[in-house]
C-alpha angles and dihedrals in degrees: 000000000000136000120231108226092209100062103005093239123146118235128189121226116236130199107245093221096048117114115239117216116209114238095224101031123261093330135049126263093252090053091052090051092048093050092047113102111242118240119232116234095213123064123212113270114215116233090243086071096042099049095066092046090051087056089050092051089048090055092048089052091051089049092054091046089053087061090052093051087051092053088050087051091244091136097163092053088047091054091048087052093055090050092050088051091051090051092051090045088058092049104047095062093047090045091053091051092047091050095038087236101132116140140166089244089056095048091052093046093049090052093052092047091051091052089055097041100041103024113032100027100051090041091057093042092053093047095048093046104047118329090078090075087082096037107195097033092041091051086047094056091046089052092049092049093052092045092048090053089051092052092043091055092043092054089047092054091049100047099038091085100040110134094200096061113117113244092245090062085079089073090061143053121219101233127351111309116251091243094049091045089055096050096042091040090062094061094115088057093050090049090054098045096042130082089270086068094200101197117251099220137141090256091060095044095086092056089050092050090051092051093049089051091051092052088049092050088051091054095048097041125084093238107141120243128184117266118218092196094095099053105139133210119309114245111252091241091057098045096096092047093049092050093047090051093050094048090048092050092050092050093047090047089051094049103034100023099161096042092049090049091052090053095047091047093053091045090051094050091048088057093063096078091047089050091052094050091047090049091052093048088057091047093050090049093052090047093051091049092051092049092049091049091048091049092050091050091050093051090047090056093047090053089053091053 
């Protein structure tokens, strides 16, 4: 080693015959990095995952369009748009399970779309239709309805993966589902647009506000409702009857839309007490089994002593 007096830099003496080994091989490090293929950050997504999300986006678009129809005072078309969004919402999840295309992204997208379709859109339709007659209280009811839908969806996302849920919990929803809340909450609009022609006046607005707040309470509360997600296969002998009933309901819905929606709404509300009784029966059965198991364990301990 020697020191250069001109710049005070240290230099190391090297044997002229010594072999120098490159630090990065035959090429420099920059050459190696340039020759290395770049990895793409996004992986290819199969179509079986994309298709259910497209259905969800279509439902979201229809829900937003329902708001536009309400702004243009086309309330019947707005109601039909919400119903169409509810139908698509019921299809996207089943389509994802059939295609084995479920994903975390799809679940989050579905939840956000549901909030717009069944929380924001019905609230704005109700306010623009009749709740605006009592401005502050009407807007308050619309806000509560939308917030209740958001809380209902958030609770569903949290409890769906709970490993401690009893198997029979799959037969029930905790609180009114958001799609059902949207369809049931629009009952005042059905009554006005049907053959009943219930007047949409300032005198009726307080009753409409009370009804909307009641539906919001049912969505946010833990009151059990029947779930239709676990309907099994139809027995062969009932297939024709079920097909006839479905076709008849669709024809009636297309011909007497508002009247059929009134009937479906009242039927759904009538099932809530039955769901509560069934839920309590399951709870009582679990409590009885746990008490029996505890008594058997205690008797076994006494025998050992």
